[in-house]
N, C-alpha and C positions, 0 to 999 in steps of 0.2 A: 473573239472566239480562236482559239488555238491553230494554227495551222493541223489538218490531219496528217500523221504519217502514213505514207504508202510505199511500198515497193515495187519496184521491176525486177523481173524475175533475172539476172544477168549472167544468164550461163551463155549464150549464144544469140546473135541475131540482133535486130536496130534498136539495141538500149537505149543510146542517148538519145537518140527524139523523141521515144517517149518520156526519157527524163527532161528533157526542153518542154514538152509541153504542160507536163505537170506539173513545171517550175514553176513556166507563167504563169501556171494557175494560180500557183500560189500556195501550192504544196510540199511540206519538207519530203524530203523522195528519198529512201535508201535503197541501192544497189542489195538486191537478195540472192546471195551463195550458199547460203547456213542455213543450219534449223536457229539459230540466236537468234540472224540478221530476220529469220522470217515472223518472231516472232516478237518484234518490235516494233511490225507494222500494224494498220488498220484495214488497209486492203492492200492489192497485188493487181500488179499488169503482166502479163505473161506475150512476149512482142514475138513479133515475125522472125522467121529464118526457119531450120529446117527441122521437122516434129519431134522425128526418130532419133536426134542430135539431144537436143532437150531434153526428150524421154530420158537419154539414156544418159545422161549426166546431172538432170534433178537426181536418177539412181545413186550414181559415183557419189555424186555432196549431200547424199541422204536427206533432200531435203523434198522424195516426191510423196511419201507418206505424213510427214507434217503438215504439207501442202492439201495432202487430202482431206486430213483432219479439221483444218481452218475451213477446208469450202463446205465438209457436214454442217458445223459451225456457222456457219451463214455468212462468215467474212466475203466482201463485197471482191468480186478477181472480173478484170476484164484481158480479152484474150484476143488477138489480133493476129491472122493469116496463122501461124504455127499457130499462136496461142488459141485458136478458136480451137483447131484441134485436139488440143491439149484438153482443151475442156469438154469437148461432146464427150458422152455414153459411149457411143458407137460410132468407129472408123472405119471405110471401107477403103480397100488397098493398102493398108495398113502393111509398114514394112511385118516379117517374123518375127515373131516377140516383141513387137512393137506396144507400148502402154500409155496408154493418157491417165487425164487427172479426174477426169470426169465431173462431172455435176450437172451440165448441160442437156436435156433430156432431146438433144438434138443424134443423128447421122449425118456425119459430114466424108468428104471425098477428098483427099488429096490431091493436091496439084489438076483440080478437076480443069482450071482453065488453062492449062497446057504447060508448054517451057516458058523459062526465062522471057523469050525471044519474042513470045502472044502475049505479055503484057500489057496491060492497055488501062486508062484513063475512063471514067464518068460519071456523068451527074448522075446523085440518086437521090431520089425524093426518102426524109425520114421523119413522116407526119408528126412524130415524137419530139423532135427536135424541132421544130415548124420551118419556117422558109431562112434564105435562101436552101435549094439541095445542096445535099453534100457534093464535095467533088469528092472523089474513090478513085487509087491508086489499084488496081489488079496486079500483084507480081506472083506468080507461080502460085495461086492462092486456092485455098479448098471454096467446096461450094454445100451449101446444109441439103442432103438429100433427102431430107424427113424429119420432121417438126414433129417431137412428141406432146402430149396432152399438155405437158408440166410447163414447157417454152414455147413462147409466141414469136413473133416474125417482126421485126422491126424496118427491114426493108429486103424490097426484092428488086432483079433490074429487072427491064420491060417484056422478056424472054419468060419472066416467073421462076431464074432462080434465085431462093433463098440464098440473102448475102448476108443478114445481120438479124441476131438474136437474141431473143432474154430472157432472161428467168430468174424470178426474186430480187437476189445482188449478182448473179451473175452476165455477164455480157459478152458476149464474143460479135468478132465482125471479119470480113473474107479478103478484105482490105485493109490498107495501109493511112486512115486519117492522120497520123502523125508525120505521115511525108509528106501532106499537102498547107499546114497551119491548119487545121481544119480542128476545132477545141470542141466542140459540143459531145463528141462521145467520152472526151476525157473526163469533163465536167459533170457529164450525168454519170459516171465512174463517182466521180468524186462528193456526189452528191447521197448515192447509195452509200458509199463511207462516213459521209456525217450522220445520215440517218441511221445507219448501224451502230457507230458509237455513239451518239443519244441513246 
């Protein structure tokens, strides 16, 4: 079976880290900056970075509308950190005029874990991914304040704060699995891509 062709939205953020994990899992990876490049992929990863910058650049490069359309059409998308914010239907404390692509029936809060120097790492139980626990790195990450009826929780911190959610072909994490050599979320995403293409 041919390797799936997937994209990493390459406007800003930790693009190369995602590209490396996906390539190591056997995917053919396209760095997406234009509508034509988006058309060539069967799934998309939205990396961590600064959500307000990704929003502005996606509109400037005229990929925001096409990404929304592909999400509505069922394209699998995986967003980490800022990428989760971009997938959320509702964003608390967004900057003035900030837009998301939407699709995930969740409310997220930007920078919920404080500033860069309050970054932390922890072990997370993610039953859908099996054992062992996921080693998760949080860097100025968002938190999921509310989960709508269409989405489901994949992982939460011990204090109950939700940090990984899924809905159909959409997947979002507050943390950065690509920074720890943790491939299981990316494999989950690639499985959705293969199912959707099939």
